[in-house]
VEXDREN-2710 file (C-alpha; in Angstrom, 1 decimal):
% VEXDREN-2710
k/r/px/py/pz
1/MET/207.5/123.5/59.0
2/ALA/205.3/121.8/56.5
3/THR/201.6/121.6/57.3
4/GLU/198.9/119.3/56.1
5/ALA/197.8/121.9/53.7
6/SER/201.2/122.2/52.1
7/THR/201.8/118.4/51.9
8/ALA/198.4/117.5/50.7
9/ARG/198.2/116.4/47.0
10/PRO/194.7/117.3/45.8
11/ASP/193.3/116.3/42.5
12/ALA/193.9/118.7/39.6
13/ALA/190.2/119.5/39.6
14/GLU/190.5/120.7/43.2
15/ILE/193.3/123.2/42.6
16/ARG/192.4/124.4/39.1
17/PRO/192.2/128.2/39.1
18/ALA/188.7/129.6/39.1
19/GLY/187.4/133.1/38.5
20/ARG/185.6/134.8/41.3
21/TRP/182.3/134.2/39.7
22/ARG/183.0/130.5/39.0
23/ASP/184.5/129.7/42.3
24/PRO/181.9/127.7/44.3
25/VAL/183.2/129.0/47.6
26/ALA/182.8/132.6/46.5
27/LEU/179.3/131.9/45.0
28/VAL/178.1/130.3/48.3
29/GLY/179.7/133.2/50.2
30/PHE/177.9/135.8/48.2
31/ALA/174.6/134.0/48.5
32/VAL/175.0/133.8/52.4
33/ILE/175.9/137.4/52.6
34/ALA/172.9/138.3/50.4
35/VAL/170.6/136.3/52.7
36/ALA/172.1/138.0/55.8
37/ALA/171.5/141.4/54.3
38/ALA/167.9/140.5/53.5
39/LEU/167.4/139.2/57.1
40/ALA/168.9/142.4/58.5
41/ALA/166.4/144.4/56.5
42/ARG/163.6/142.3/58.2
43/ARG/165.1/142.9/61.6
44/PRO/164.2/139.7/63.6
45/TRP/164.7/141.1/67.1
46/ALA/166.4/138.8/69.7
47/GLY/167.1/139.1/73.4
48/ASP/170.6/140.8/73.6
49/PHE/170.1/143.2/70.7
50/GLY/168.7/145.9/73.0
51/MET/171.8/145.7/75.2
52/HIS/174.2/146.2/72.3
53/ALA/172.1/149.0/70.9
54/ALA/172.1/150.6/74.4
55/THR/175.8/150.4/74.6
56/VAL/176.2/152.2/71.3
57/TRP/173.7/154.8/72.6
58/ARG/175.8/155.5/75.7
59/LEU/179.0/155.9/73.6
60/ARG/177.2/158.1/71.1
61/GLU/176.0/160.4/73.9
62/HIS/179.1/160.4/76.1
63/LEU/182.0/158.9/74.2
64/THR/184.7/159.4/76.9
65/ASP/182.5/158.7/80.0
66/PRO/179.5/156.6/79.0
67/GLY/178.7/155.1/82.4
68/ASP/176.7/151.9/82.7
69/PRO/175.0/151.0/79.4
70/LEU/171.8/149.7/81.0
71/VAL/171.1/151.8/84.1
72/ASP/171.8/155.3/85.2
73/ALA/175.0/154.6/87.1
74/ASP/178.5/155.9/86.8
75/VAL/180.4/152.6/86.6
76/ASP/182.4/150.8/83.9
77/GLY/180.8/148.5/81.5
78/PRO/182.3/145.4/79.9
79/TYR/180.2/145.9/76.8
80/PHE/182.1/148.9/75.7
81/SER/184.3/147.3/73.0
82/PRO/186.2/148.4/69.9
83/TYR/183.1/147.2/67.9
84/THR/180.6/149.4/69.8
85/VAL/183.0/152.3/69.9
86/LEU/183.3/152.2/66.1
87/LEU/179.6/152.0/65.6
88/ALA/179.1/155.0/68.1
89/LEU/181.6/157.1/66.1
90/ILE/179.8/156.3/62.9
91/SER/176.5/157.2/64.6
92/ARG/177.9/160.5/65.9
93/ALA/179.2/161.3/62.4
94/THR/176.2/160.3/60.4
95/GLY/173.3/160.7/62.8
96/ALA/172.2/157.2/62.1
97/SER/170.5/155.4/65.1
98/PRO/172.4/152.6/66.9
99/ILE/169.6/150.2/65.9
100/THR/170.1/150.9/62.2
101/LEU/173.9/150.7/62.4
102/LEU/173.8/147.3/64.2
103/TRP/171.6/145.9/61.4
104/ILE/173.9/147.4/58.8
105/ALA/176.9/145.8/60.5
106/ALA/175.1/142.3/60.6
107/PRO/176.0/141.2/57.0
108/VAL/179.5/142.7/57.4
109/ASN/180.0/140.5/60.4
110/VAL/178.8/137.5/58.4
111/ALA/181.2/138.4/55.6
112/ILE/184.1/138.4/58.1
113/LEU/182.9/135.1/59.5
114/LEU/182.9/133.5/56.0
115/LEU/186.4/134.9/55.2
116/GLY/187.8/133.6/58.5
117/LEU/186.2/130.2/58.0
118/ARG/187.6/129.8/54.5
119/ALA/191.1/131.1/55.5
120/TRP/191.3/128.7/58.4
121/VAL/190.0/125.6/56.5
122/ARG/192.6/126.3/53.8
123/THR/195.3/125.8/56.3
124/PHE/194.2/122.1/56.5
125/THR/193.3/121.3/52.9
126/ALA/193.4/122.7/49.4
127/SER/190.0/121.2/48.6
128/ARG/187.5/123.8/47.4
129/LEU/184.7/121.7/48.7
130/ALA/186.0/121.8/52.3
131/PRO/185.1/125.4/53.1
132/ILE/181.6/124.9/51.8
133/LEU/181.2/121.7/53.9
134/ALA/182.6/123.6/56.9
135/LEU/180.0/126.3/56.5
136/ALA/177.3/123.6/56.2
137/CYS/178.6/122.0/59.4
138/LEU/178.9/125.3/61.2
139/PHE/175.2/126.0/60.5
140/GLY/173.8/122.5/60.7
141/LEU/176.0/120.2/62.9
142/TRP/174.5/121.0/66.3
143/GLY/171.5/119.0/67.6
144/THR/167.8/118.4/67.3
145/THR/167.0/121.3/69.6
146/THR/167.7/124.9/68.6
147/ARG/169.2/127.7/70.8
148/ALA/169.7/131.4/70.4
149/TRP/172.8/132.5/72.3
150/SER/175.8/134.7/71.6
151/GLY/178.5/132.6/69.8
152/TYR/176.1/129.8/68.9
153/LEU/176.1/130.2/65.1
154/SER/173.7/127.7/63.9
155/LEU/171.5/128.4/60.9
156/TRP/168.7/128.9/63.4
157/SER/170.5/131.4/65.6
158/LEU/172.4/133.4/62.9
159/PRO/169.5/135.6/61.8
160/LEU/169.1/136.6/65.5
161/VAL/172.7/137.1/66.6
162/MET/174.6/138.2/63.4
163/SER/174.7/141.8/64.6
164/TYR/176.1/140.8/68.0
165/PRO/179.7/141.5/69.0
166/SER/180.1/137.8/69.5
167/THR/179.6/137.1/65.8
168/LEU/182.2/139.6/64.8
169/ALA/184.6/138.2/67.4
170/PHE/183.9/134.7/66.1
171/GLY/184.9/135.7/62.6
172/LEU/188.0/137.4/63.9
173/MET/188.9/134.3/65.9
174/LEU/188.9/132.2/62.7
175/LEU/191.1/134.7/61.0
176/ALA/193.4/134.6/64.0
177/PHE/193.7/130.8/63.7
178/ALA/194.7/131.1/60.0
179/TRP/197.0/134.0/60.8
180/ALA/198.8/132.0/63.5
181/SER/199.3/129.1/61.2
182/LEU/201.0/131.3/58.6
183/LEU/203.0/133.2/61.2
184/LEU/204.3/130.0/62.8
185/ASP/205.1/128.4/59.5
186/ALA/206.9/131.4/58.0
187/ASP/210.7/131.4/57.9
188/ARG/211.6/134.8/59.3
189/PRO/208.5/137.0/59.6
190/GLU/209.0/140.7/60.4
191/TRP/208.7/141.8/64.0
192/TRP/205.8/144.1/63.2
193/ARG/203.7/141.1/62.1
194/TYR/204.1/139.6/65.6
195/ALA/203.1/142.9/67.2
196/THR/200.1/143.3/64.9
197/PHE/199.0/139.8/65.7
198/GLY/199.1/140.5/69.4
199/LEU/196.9/143.6/68.9
200/PHE/194.5/141.6/66.8
201/VAL/194.0/139.0/69.5
202/ALA/193.6/141.8/72.1
203/THR/190.8/143.2/69.9
204/ILE/189.0/139.8/70.0
205/ALA/189.3/139.8/73.8
206/LEU/187.9/143.3/74.2
207/ILE/185.0/142.6/71.8
208/HIS/183.8/139.4/73.4
209/GLN/185.5/137.8/76.4
210/PHE/184.1/134.3/76.0
211/THR/185.2/134.1/72.4
212/PHE/188.7/135.1/73.6
213/VAL/188.7/132.0/75.8
214/ALA/188.0/129.9/72.7
215/THR/190.6/131.8/70.7
216/ALA/193.2/131.1/73.3
217/LEU/192.4/127.4/73.3
218/GLY/192.5/127.3/69.5
219/LEU/195.9/129.2/69.3
220/ILE/197.4/126.7/71.8
221/ALA/196.2/123.8/69.7
222/THR/197.5/125.5/66.5
223/ALA/201.0/126.0/68.1
224/LEU/201.3/122.4/69.6
225/PRO/202.5/120.6/66.5
226/ARG/204.9/123.4/65.7
227/LEU/206.6/124.0/69.0
228/ARG/209.6/121.8/68.5
229/HIS/210.4/123.5/65.2
230/LEU/210.2/127.0/66.5
231/THR/213.4/129.1/66.3
232/THR/214.6/131.5/69.0
233/ARG/213.4/134.3/66.8
234/ALA/209.9/132.8/66.7
235/TRP/209.8/132.4/70.4
236/LEU/210.8/136.0/70.8
237/GLY/208.2/137.0/68.3
238/LEU/205.5/135.2/70.2
239/GLY/206.7/136.9/73.4
240/LEU/206.3/140.3/71.6
241/SER/202.7/139.3/70.5
242/ALA/201.9/138.5/74.1
243/ALA/203.4/141.7/75.4
244/VAL/201.5/143.8/72.9
245/MET/198.3/142.0/73.7
246/MET/198.7/142.6/77.4
247/ALA/199.5/146.2/76.9
248/ALA/196.5/146.8/74.7
249/LEU/194.2/145.1/77.3
250/LEU/195.7/147.2/80.1
251/ALA/195.4/150.4/78.1
252/TRP/191.7/149.9/77.2
253/PRO/190.0/152.9/78.9
254/TYR/186.4/151.7/79.3
255/TYR/186.8/148.9/81.7
256/SER/189.4/146.7/83.4
257/PHE/189.6/143.5/81.4
258/PHE/191.5/141.7/84.1
259/ALA/188.8/142.6/86.7
260/LEU/186.5/140.3/84.8
261/LEU/188.6/137.4/86.1
262/ARG/187.2/138.0/89.6
263/VAL/183.6/138.0/88.4
264/ASN/181.7/135.0/89.8
265/ASN/178.0/136.0/89.4
266/LEU/177.5/134.8/85.8
267/ASP/177.1/131.1/86.5
268/ALA/173.3/131.0/87.2
269/ILE/172.3/132.6/83.9
270/HIS/174.5/130.0/82.0
271/ARG/173.1/126.9/83.8
272/PRO/170.8/126.1/80.8
273/LEU/173.8/125.6/78.5
274/TYR/174.4/122.3/80.2
275/ASP/170.8/121.1/79.9
276/SER/170.2/118.1/77.5
277/PRO/173.6/118.2/75.9
278/LEU/172.7/115.5/73.4
279/SER/169.7/117.4/72.1
280/TYR/171.7/120.6/71.7
281/TYR/175.1/119.3/70.6
282/GLY/174.5/115.6/69.7
283/PHE/175.2/115.8/66.0
284/ALA/178.9/116.5/66.8
285/LEU/179.2/112.7/67.5
286/ALA/179.3/112.3/63.7
287/ALA/182.7/114.0/63.8
288/LEU/184.3/111.5/66.2
289/PRO/185.5/109.2/63.3
290/ALA/187.1/112.3/61.7
291/MET/188.9/113.0/64.9
292/TRP/190.2/109.4/64.9
293/LEU/191.4/109.6/61.3
294/ARG/193.2/112.8/62.1
295/ILE/194.8/111.6/65.3
296/ARG/196.1/108.5/63.6
297/ARG/198.0/110.8/61.1
298/ASN/199.2/113.3/63.6
299/ARG/199.1/112.9/67.4
300/LEU/199.4/116.7/67.7
301/ASP/196.7/117.5/65.2
302/PRO/195.4/121.1/65.9
303/LEU/191.7/120.3/65.4
304/VAL/191.8/117.3/67.7
305/TRP/193.6/119.2/70.4
306/PHE/191.3/122.2/70.0
307/PHE/188.4/119.7/70.5
308/VAL/190.1/118.1/73.6
309/LEU/191.1/121.4/75.3
310/SER/187.6/122.9/74.7
311/SER/185.9/119.8/76.0
312/ALA/188.1/119.8/79.1
313/VAL/187.0/123.4/79.9
314/VAL/183.3/122.5/79.4
315/ALA/183.7/119.4/81.5
316/TYR/185.4/121.5/84.2
317/GLY/182.4/123.9/84.2
318/ALA/180.1/120.9/84.7
319/ALA/182.1/119.4/87.5
320/SER/182.7/122.6/89.4
321/HIS/179.3/124.2/88.7
322/HIS/181.0/127.1/87.0
323/TRP/178.3/127.1/84.4
324/ALA/179.7/130.1/82.6
325/MET/182.3/127.7/81.1
326/GLY/179.4/126.5/79.0
327/ARG/180.1/129.4/76.7
328/VAL/183.0/127.3/75.4
329/TRP/180.6/124.8/73.9
330/PRO/180.8/126.6/70.5
331/ALA/184.6/125.9/70.5
332/VAL/183.9/122.2/71.0
333/MET/181.4/122.3/68.2
334/LEU/183.7/124.3/65.9
335/ALA/186.5/121.9/66.2
336/ALA/184.2/119.0/65.4
337/GLN/182.5/120.8/62.6
338/VAL/185.7/121.7/60.8
339/ALA/187.3/118.3/61.4
340/LEU/184.3/116.6/59.8
341/ALA/184.3/119.0/56.8
342/VAL/188.0/118.6/56.2
343/GLU/187.8/114.8/56.3
344/LEU/184.6/114.5/54.4
345/ALA/185.6/116.7/51.5
346/PRO/188.1/114.4/49.7
347/ILE/186.0/111.4/50.4
348/LEU/182.9/112.9/48.9
349/GLN/184.9/114.3/46.0
350/ARG/186.3/110.9/45.2
351/LEU/183.0/109.2/45.5
352/TRP/181.4/111.8/43.3
353/SER/184.2/111.5/40.7
354/THR/183.9/107.7/40.7
355/ALA/180.1/108.0/40.2
356/ARG/180.6/110.4/37.3
357/ARG/182.9/108.0/35.6
358/GLY/180.1/105.4/35.6
359/LYS/181.9/102.7/37.4
360/ASP/179.9/100.0/39.2
361/ARG/179.7/99.8/42.9
362/SER/182.2/97.0/43.4
363/THR/184.9/99.0/41.4
364/ALA/184.1/102.1/43.3
365/ARG/184.4/100.4/46.7
366/GLN/187.7/98.8/45.6
367/GLN/189.1/102.2/44.6
368/ALA/187.8/103.9/47.8
369/ASN/189.4/101.2/50.0
370/SER/192.7/101.6/48.2
371/VAL/193.0/105.4/48.9
372/ASP/194.6/106.5/52.2
373/GLY/194.0/103.2/53.9
374/TRP/190.2/103.5/53.8
375/ARG/188.2/100.8/55.4
376/GLY/184.8/99.7/54.2
377/TRP/183.1/101.8/56.9
378/VAL/184.6/105.1/55.7
379/PRO/182.3/105.7/52.7
380/VAL/179.3/104.6/54.8
381/TRP/180.3/107.0/57.5
382/ALA/180.8/109.8/54.9
383/VAL/177.3/109.3/53.5
384/ALA/175.7/109.0/56.9
385/SER/177.5/112.2/58.1
386/THR/176.4/114.1/55.1
387/ALA/172.8/113.0/55.9
388/VAL/173.3/114.3/59.4
389/ILE/174.5/117.6/58.2
390/VAL/171.5/118.0/55.8
391/THR/169.1/117.0/58.6
392/GLY/170.6/119.6/60.8
393/LEU/170.3/122.3/58.2
394/ILE/166.6/121.4/57.7
395/LEU/165.9/121.4/61.4
396/HIS/167.7/124.8/61.9
397/ALA/166.2/126.5/58.8
398/GLY/163.0/127.8/60.5
399/ASN/164.1/131.4/61.1
400/LEU/164.7/131.9/57.4
401/LEU/161.0/132.4/57.2
402/PHE/161.7/135.9/58.5
403/LEU/162.6/136.6/54.9
404/GLY/158.9/136.4/54.0
405/PRO/156.1/138.7/55.0
406/ARG/155.8/139.1/58.8
407/SER/152.0/138.6/58.5
408/THR/152.5/135.0/57.4
409/LEU/154.3/134.1/60.7
410/THR/151.1/133.1/62.5
411/PRO/151.5/131.1/65.8
412/GLN/150.7/127.9/64.0
413/VAL/153.4/128.6/61.3
414/ARG/156.0/129.5/64.0
415/LYS/155.3/126.4/66.0
416/ALA/155.3/124.1/63.0
417/ALA/158.5/125.5/61.4
418/ASN/160.3/126.3/64.7
419/VAL/160.5/130.0/64.2
420/TYR/161.7/132.3/66.9
421/THR/159.0/134.2/68.8
422/VAL/158.5/137.6/67.3
423/TRP/159.2/140.3/69.9
424/PRO/156.7/143.1/70.6
425/ASP/157.3/146.3/68.7
426/TYR/158.4/149.2/71.0
427/SER/159.4/151.6/68.3
428/TRP/156.5/153.8/69.3
429/LEU/158.4/154.7/72.4
430/GLY/161.2/156.3/70.4
431/SER/159.4/159.5/69.6
432/ARG/158.5/160.1/73.3
433/VAL/161.3/158.8/75.5
434/LYS/164.6/160.7/75.2
435/PRO/168.0/159.1/75.5
436/GLY/169.1/159.1/79.1
437/GLU/165.6/159.1/80.6
438/VAL/164.7/156.3/83.0
439/VAL/161.8/154.0/82.2
440/LEU/160.2/151.9/85.0
441/THR/159.0/148.5/83.8
442/ASN/159.3/144.9/84.9
443/ASP/158.0/143.5/81.7
444/TYR/160.4/140.9/80.2
445/PHE/160.3/142.3/76.7
446/GLY/160.1/145.9/77.8
447/GLN/163.2/145.8/80.0
448/ARG/165.2/144.4/77.1
449/THR/163.8/146.7/74.4
450/VAL/163.4/150.2/75.8
451/ILE/167.1/150.5/76.3
452/ALA/167.6/150.1/72.6
453/TYR/166.1/153.5/72.1
454/GLY/168.5/155.2/74.5
455/ALA/166.5/154.9/77.7
456/TYR/167.7/153.5/81.1
457/THR/165.8/151.0/83.2
458/VAL/165.8/150.9/87.0
459/ALA/167.4/147.4/87.2
460/PRO/169.5/145.8/84.5
461/ALA/167.9/143.0/82.5
462/TRP/171.1/141.1/82.4
463/PRO/173.7/140.4/85.2
464/ASP/176.1/143.3/85.3
465/PRO/179.5/142.4/86.9
466/PHE/180.5/146.0/87.6
467/LEU/177.2/147.2/89.1
468/HIS/177.6/146.9/92.8
469/ASP/174.0/147.8/93.8
470/GLU/172.4/145.4/91.3
471/ALA/170.6/143.4/94.0
472/GLN/169.3/146.5/95.7
473/ARG/168.0/147.8/92.3
474/ARG/166.1/144.6/91.7
475/ALA/164.5/144.7/95.2
476/ASP/163.5/148.4/94.7
477/LEU/162.1/147.6/91.3
478/SER/159.9/144.9/92.8
479/ALA/158.8/147.3/95.5
480/MET/157.9/150.0/92.9
481/VAL/155.7/147.8/90.9
482/ALA/154.0/146.0/93.9
483/ALA/150.4/147.0/94.4
484/SER/151.0/146.9/98.2
485/THR/153.6/149.7/98.1
486/ASP/152.2/153.0/99.5
487/ALA/152.3/156.1/97.4
488/VAL/154.9/157.9/99.5
489/THR/157.4/155.0/99.3
490/ARG/156.9/154.6/95.6
491/ARG/157.4/158.4/95.1
492/GLU/160.7/158.3/97.1
493/LEU/161.9/155.4/95.0
494/PHE/161.0/157.2/91.8
495/GLN/163.1/160.1/92.9
496/LYS/166.0/157.9/94.0
497/TYR/166.3/156.4/90.5
498/HIS/165.2/159.5/88.6
499/VAL/162.2/157.7/87.0
500/THR/160.7/159.7/84.2
501/TRP/158.4/157.2/82.6
502/VAL/156.4/154.2/83.7
503/LEU/155.6/151.4/81.2
504/GLU/152.8/149.2/82.3
505/THR/151.7/146.0/80.6
506/GLY/149.0/143.5/81.3
507/ARG/147.0/144.1/84.5
508/SER/149.6/146.2/86.3
509/THR/147.8/149.4/87.6
510/ILE/150.2/151.2/89.9
511/LEU/149.3/154.5/88.1
512/ALA/145.6/153.8/87.5
513/ASP/144.7/157.3/88.6
514/GLN/146.6/158.9/85.7
515/HIS/146.0/159.0/82.0
516/PRO/148.7/157.4/79.8
517/VAL/150.7/159.5/77.4
518/ALA/150.6/156.8/74.8
519/VAL/149.2/153.3/74.3
520/GLY/151.1/150.6/72.5
521/PRO/149.9/148.1/69.9
522/ARG/149.5/145.4/72.6
523/GLY/147.7/147.7/75.1
524/GLU/151.0/148.8/76.8
525/ARG/150.5/152.1/78.6
526/LEU/153.2/154.7/78.9
527/TYR/152.9/157.2/81.8
528/HIS/155.0/160.4/82.4
529/VAL/155.8/160.9/86.0
530/GLY/157.9/164.1/85.8
END
């Protein structure tokens, strides 16, 4: 079946072959990867990084039976994915620490993201400007307020989350969309291609479950305009893809993927994803005219239906108070971002071409209105949308200051430029706390950081769907750090959870009668309790 990419008739300048070093898409891609590598070297630490490093630690120490990645418990963990398994194997082979390997993986994840975005955009248009615009939209078309969350790949959040599994899964999702388009449009693809595609989608599901939801919605939207043209062979091939995917998910040894469908304790932590939607996602309104232009041409347009299906899931989460569905917001934004880029590219190219020829405004407007049924509002919308994208990039560029000396990130600079708060440095623990030892702390940063060096905490810093005694652990943690708890009870709790170290911050003094083994740069005190 012919697609928009195959039926489009771009200008000669758009399809003229270019060498790798003259191709603007490649040049922009290399520049972004270079910036990602430089940011990885600076290591701007964010919330979930410690959890992913802890997961690699568990697999490095006990590859076949890692247990819970956050606490000393023999339960499955949904964070054990092909991504973390691969990093653990490299860590075991090279001796490199999980923290180092995650930062090395960060620019690789960004490269996969860029490849996926370009491949997917090319299924809609042959314009060489469109992938660059899509990247600008992906980074800047969000809102006036910034957010650091897995899967939210704005220019502001990327320096913080580029090593996360969600970033890799996002790039693989884009590749899956492009792959699905090619697979469905092919005349008679080999059976092994369908099987490989099913395994590929299963990999996305195992790496990041929320991204898999977005992937499923996007694949449905990709298939919609092609369904009536599918042959019996294609339907059988898609059945093979689904069977291989299901088999791979069932065979994964580290946790039961389908058990996650029964998890219902993740809504509270995701409630903020629905706060102030206009401030976080409002720039997507600029893409609505693009959606209208596309739906006029094709009522089954994949980008429009991806947007509609994703919006329906997000709306269901709001109506039912299943706030975890807010993790599909990036899919809503992605559909809007790519639709805007694909529609803007030819308009901006023609406006630029007209301006270069030196024609007056009236002639330019006449030519614009004669192309593809443009109305007078289209050039105005194109210029306004470009201004919105540029504004978004400026608003979300603050964390690029991590490229400079850390000493320049004073509180005043961070506030003025909207730079993410620099987390405390707990690397001084690494030479004292051994992997597998339990550290007692109720400090927000401490709980989320000490696990990155291989230690356990008493209670998990994040909700753990497979940890059945999570509530009890949190209650016992509160009791252990309470000044009113007597020494005998505290000692019994220490023994129950095999506590080896106590990390005290601020005015906490539950072990004031002992001398600390080490003192951190912010006055943190580390005690050994045997």
